[in-house]
N, C-alpha and C positions, 0 to 999 in steps of 0.2 A: 246926654246919653252916655252912661258909663260902660266901658268895656273892660273893666278891671275885675278879675275874679278873686275872691277871698278863699284861700285854701281851707278845706275842711279840716277840723281838728280830729286827731286820732282819739279813739275811745280806748280807755285803759282796760283791757281784758287780760286773760292769761297769756294771750299771744297777740302779736302785731301782725295783721294780715297784709296781703299784697297791696302795694301802692297802686291804686287804680283811679283813673280819671276817665269817666265815660266819654266816648267819642260819638259824634253824630254819624248817622248812617244814611245820609243823602247819597244819591248815585255817584257823584264825584268822589265821595269819601272812600268808596270801596277801592278805588285805584290808589288813594293815598295810603290806605292801610297796607297795601302790598309794598309800596315804595318805602314804608317805614321799616320793613323787615330786612335790614341791611345784612344780617347774618346769612341770608340765603345765598348771596353772591360772595360776601367776604369770607365765608367759611367753606366755599366750594360746594355748597349743597346743590345749586342748580347744575353744576358740572356732574355731580354724582348722579343726578336724575337721568342723565343720558344712559346710565347703566341700569339703575333700578330706582323705584320710588317706595320700596319697602314692602312689596306685595308678599303675602303669605306669612308675615310676621305679626305677632300679637303683643301689644304693650298694655300691661295692667297699670292703671293710674290709681294709686291708693291715696285718697284725698277727701275732699268735702263733698264729692258727688259731681256728676257731669250732666249738663243739659244736652242730651243727644239730639234734641230737636232744633238746635241752633243750625242755621243754614250751612255753616262751614263744617259741622260735625254730623250732618245727615249721612247715614250709612256707615259712619266710622265706628260708632259704639255698637258692638255686637253682643254685649252681655254685661251684667252687673248685679250687684246685691248690696245690702246695707249691713253694717256691723255695729252701728251706733244704737240701734233700737228705736230711732226716731225718723228714719228715712224709709224710702220705698224699696221694694224688692228688685227694682231695676237699677239701683245705684244712682238715682237722680239727686240733685243737691238737697241736703238736709236743711230744714228751716232753722238754722242757727247762724251765728256770726260768720262772716267771710264765706258765704255760700257760693260766691262767684269763683273761688280759688281753683277748684277742680276743673271747671270749664276753661278757665284761662290756661291752665297747665296742659290739658288735653289738646287744645287748639294748636299749641306750639309743637307738640309731638307729632300729631297726625291729622291736623285740620285739612279739609279738602279744598278750601277756597270756595268762592261763590260767584255767581253771575253778578256783574257790576250793578244791576238794578235790583238784585234780590235783597230783601230786607231794608229797602229804602224807606226813609221817613216820608210820610205823606205831608205835602205842603199845607194841608188843612190843619195839621198838628201845630204848625207855627202860629196860625191865627188864634189857637186856643191858649197860647202861652201869654202870661202877663209880661209886663216890660222887664221885670227882674229876671224871670225865667228865660226870656229871649236873649237878654244881655249875657247870661251865663252860657246859654247854648252857643251863641255866636263867638264868645271868647274861646270856647272849646274848639270850635271850627277853625278859628285863626291859629290856635296853637297847633292843630293838626297840619295846617299849611306850613307853619314854621318847621315842624318836624320833617315834613316831606321835602321842602325846598331849601332848608338851611336858614342861617341868620339873615341872609339877604332876600328872604322870601317875598318881601314887598316889591322888589324889583322884578320878580318873576310872575307876579300876579296882575291881572287886569283890575286895577284899583277902581275904575268906574263901575265895572260889573259887581265888584265886591261891595261898594257903597250902595249900589242899587239894591242888591240883595238885602243889605242891612235895613235900608229904609222901607222897602216894600214887603219884605219877608216872602218874596217870590223868587225862587231860584232862577237866575237870568239865563242859564244855559240849559240846553237839552242834552244832546250827545256830544257837544263840543267840550273841549277842555277849558278849565278855568284859567289856566296859564295863558299868557300872551303867546300867539303863534310865533314860531321860529321860522323865518323865511328860508333858512338854509337846511331846515330839517327835512329828511326824506319823508315823502308822503306814504311810503309803504306801510301797510297795516302791520303793526307790531303787537297786536293783541296777544296776551299770554293765553295759550290754549288751556291753561288750568283755571282760567277765570280771574277774579279779583278777590278782594277781601283777605282775611288771614288764612295762610296755608301753612301746614306743619312741615317739619323737616322730612317726615316720611308719610306723604299723603296717601300712599297705597297700603299702609299698615292698618290693622284693626285695633280697637281699643276695648278693654274691659274696665268697668268702673266699680271700685270698692269705696262706698261712702262711709265716712267717719264723722264723729264729733270730737274735735281735739280740745276738749276741756275736761278738767278734773275738778270737782265731780261732774260726770256726764248726767244731765238731767233725765236722760232716757234710760240709763242703766250702766252698761259695761264701761270700765275705765279705758284710758288710751292704751295702757299696756296690753290689756286683753284684746282690744280691737285690732291693734297692729298685728299681733301674733296670728289671730284668726284670719285677717285679711291677706297676709303674706301666704299662709297655707292655702287659702282658697284660690288665690291667683295662680299659684303653681298647679293646683289640681285642675283648674279650668283651662290649662294649656298655654299660659302666658310664656312668652320667650324672654320678655323684659318686664321688670317691675320698676315703675317710676315712683319715687318717694320724695316729693317736694315738701318734706316735713322734717323736723329735727328737734333736738332738745338742747338744753344748756349744759349737759354733762357728757363726758366721753364714754363712760361705761353704760351698759344697757341691762335691762332686767334679764335674769337667767331664763325666764319663761320665753324669751325671744330665741334662745339658742336653737331649739327644735325647729321653729318656723324657718329661720334663715338657713339652717343646715339643710332643711328640706329643699329649699330653693337651690342651694349649692349642689346637692346630690342629684337633682333633676335638671341640672345644667341651665338654670335660669339666671340671667344677669340682672342684678339689682343696681339701679342708679339712684343716688341720693344727693340732695342739695347740701352744700357745705354749711349753710346758715348765714345769717345776716348780722353784721355788727350793730346795726341800728336797733336790733332786738336784744342787744346785750350779749350776743354770742360772739365773742372775740376769737374763740377757738372752736374748731369743728366739733360738733356733738353727735351722739348716736341718733339715727342708725348709720350715719355716714362714717363712723369710726369702726364699724364691724368689718373684720377681715373679709376680703372678697368683694365688698361693695365698691362700685365705681363712684367716687366722690367728685362733685363738680363745683368749682368756684365760679365767681362772676366778674366780668369785665365790662367796660363801657365800649362805645363804638371805636374809640381810639386804642383799645386793648389795654387800658390801664385798669388795674384792679379797682373795683368799686369800693369807695371808702365806707359807704353805708351798707352795701349789699353783699359783702363777701367775708366770711370768717376764714381763718387761716389755720394751718396745722400740717403735720406730717401725713395725715390721711388724704390730703388733696391729691387727686390724680390728674385733673384736667380742668381747663377754664373755658367758659363760653359766655355769650352775651347775657348780661343781667340788667342792662339799662342802655338806652330806653327801649322798652318792649311794647308791643301791641298784641292784644289777645281777644278772644271771644268771651262775651259775658252772657249769663243766662238770659233767656227771653229775646235773643236775637241781637243784642247790642255788642259793642266793642269797647275796649278801654286801653289806655296807656298805663303801664305798670312797670315795676322793676323788682329785682331780687333774684337770689339764686334759685328760687322756686321756678323761675322761667329758664334759667340756664340748664337745669337738670333735664327737662323734657326736650330741649334742643339736642342734648347729647343722647338722650334715649332714642330720639328720632334717627340720629346718625348711627347709633348701634343697630337699629332696625335696617338701615340701608346696608350696613356691613353684613348682617346676617342674611339678608335676601341675596346679596351678591356672592356670599361664601357660605352656603347652607351647611357645609360639612364642618365648619369651625365650632369649637366648644365656646362656652361663654367666656372663659378666661382668654381664649385666643382672640375673640372679638375685642375684649378689653385691651389686649396687647396691640391689636391693629390701631385702635383709637389713640392710645397714649404714645405709641412709638412713632406715629406719623404727625403728631401735634406740632404746630409752629412754635419753635422755641421762644420762650419769654422768661423774664426773671433771671435769677442766678443759675449758674451751671448745675447740672444734676437735677434733682427733684426739688423744685422751689416750694417753700411752705405756703405761698400764695397762689402760684400758677400751676403747681404740680409739674407735669411734664411739658406744659405749654397750652396754647390755645387750639381748640378743635380745628382740624382740617378734614372735612368730610370727604372731599374728592380723593385725597391721598389715602384715607382710611379704607375707602372702597376699592380703589384701583392701583394704589401705589405699592412699591416694594417695601417690605418690612424686615427688620432683623429677625433672626431665627428665634422662635418662641422657646422660652425656658420656663417650665413650671415653677422652678425655684424662685423666680422673680415675682411670683404672684401668690402670696400667702393665702391659706384657706382657713375658713372658720373651723373646719374639722380639726386642723392642727392646733389652732388656738384653744379650742375646748379641751383637747387632750392634755395640753400643758397647764392651762390656767384653772379650769374647773376641777381637774384632778388634784391640783395643788390645794385648792380650797377645801376639797373633800378630805384630803389627807390631813390637813391642818385641823379640821373639825374633829377628826377621830383620834388624833394623836394622844389626847389626854386620857382615853378610856382604858387602854391596857398597855403595859410596858413589857415587851418581849423579854423572856428570861435571858436570851443570849445577848441582850444589850448590855448586861453588866451594870445596870443602874438600879439602885435601891430607892424605893419610895421613902419619904420621910415619915416620922411617926404620925399616926392618925390624928387629924385635927391641927397639925403643925404645917404651915406652908414651907415649901422648899425654897431655898435661896434662888433668886432670879439671877441669870448670868449678867455680868456687868459689861457695859459697852467699853471698848478700848478707848474711845474718845467721844467727846460731846458731838451729837449730831447737829448738823446745820439746819437752818430753817427750810432750805429747799428739800431736805430729806423727808420732812414730815408734812410740809404745807400741801403738796399735791395729794397724798392719800387722805388727809383730813378734808381738803376741799371736795374731793370726789365722794367721800363718805357723806358729807353734808349735802352735796348736790344730789346724791342718790336718794335722799329723803324727799327731794323736790322734783323727782322725775315727772315732769308734765310735758308731754310732747306738744309742740306748738307749730303753727305754720311758720316756716322760715321764709317762705316765698316772698315775695316781694315786699318789703316792709319799709315804708318810710312816710309817705304823705297821704293818706287814704282818702278815697272816694269823694268826689265833688258832687256832681249832679247827674242823675241818669237822664241824659239828654234825649234818648230815643223816645221816651214817653213824655218828656217835658216835666217829669216829676222830680222832686228833690231827691238827690242821691242818698242812699242809705249809708250811714257812717259805719265803718268797721274798725276794729282795733287790732 
């Protein structure tokens, strides 16, 4: 009887979607899912909950759609719509590649948690699995145990009970823990009042879902450029306080059509949080929309706070780092999955921003950003590190700690950027049309080109390589899911079906 799992191959699409490995949903698993969320304690989230859980704050998730019927997201999704032309008017997942992505993201931002028994897999389902399906399911179960208890998990688990479970396919425990009892452990009931399962950083916040298809061409109609602009504008008009964008591109510049939408968010005091991107997707430098001035850009770290080698791009746009591996999140149709990527780091920070907004309702979006970055735990080089930004998220300090005095000059705005850069573009485009008389410049004879100014010295490669690369990259602006990207989808254990491969 083999217990070895063969990783699923990634499909080659225009984007590499989140690394997801479906998890079992048996009763004991719900507690394991909660234990796997190390960032709740490590980043001071549980301490921040003593002040607020984000009540009254709305987070718009612009992504592939959200399954609001998932147990951990029931009552969380308060509105939604579709911009792809292929989804529903409620913003549920669009039937395209990586449809699980938006649900995973939303669960980390504002999941409610679940009752330990809610969404449990019926033991009858185990009997319906063939031997190969059972082996795959059981391997996923053991991997969950390792994630929860560490490398020495076999010393913490009742092996006789585990072997009995494998041989009989009958879960050997009812309300007891799978782990061997600790005689010194206090018998006091330490049940989390928020239940079990996946819980978001801001479980009191509301969610809006804007569903997209991040492929060009979009088989349903509008391209990504148009979808993004419309989704951002809609989210602002629907009353979002925070917009989470776990999506990105491979280029630093962005379509001019986005200026109006993101400027609308800025003018209405809406905080936009974006994932930095993933190196495994070929994004070694942060790409738009994370490069847009005013956006809070989030990089990814592992449990030991080391920058993720696969899941975090770098650049001067990085503001903050948060967990990007290993993650656990909610899947459509009631399942759960392990995944990784800055797509998961972004909603963790969006949730923290919601906690700050709820605790300090008078702060502007830029002041909320200031509290988040100025209270971060210092990591990386001094100053603003190109990988960590200002450091790793500390939600408790952001909510309740003291911060340096806020200076608007420290936080550039898109409005200023547009005034400088778009105006320069426009002036350049019109410069050839008329030459003012007072300029003292005479045009050359009709039909004869004027001499071009000569450079004082030969330009180096670094002077032109960047603009050329951006120009070429601009022709290839195809937004893709940056979220969790590395080893995708094994087997959807909850139904015993083969997992769908995503790319």
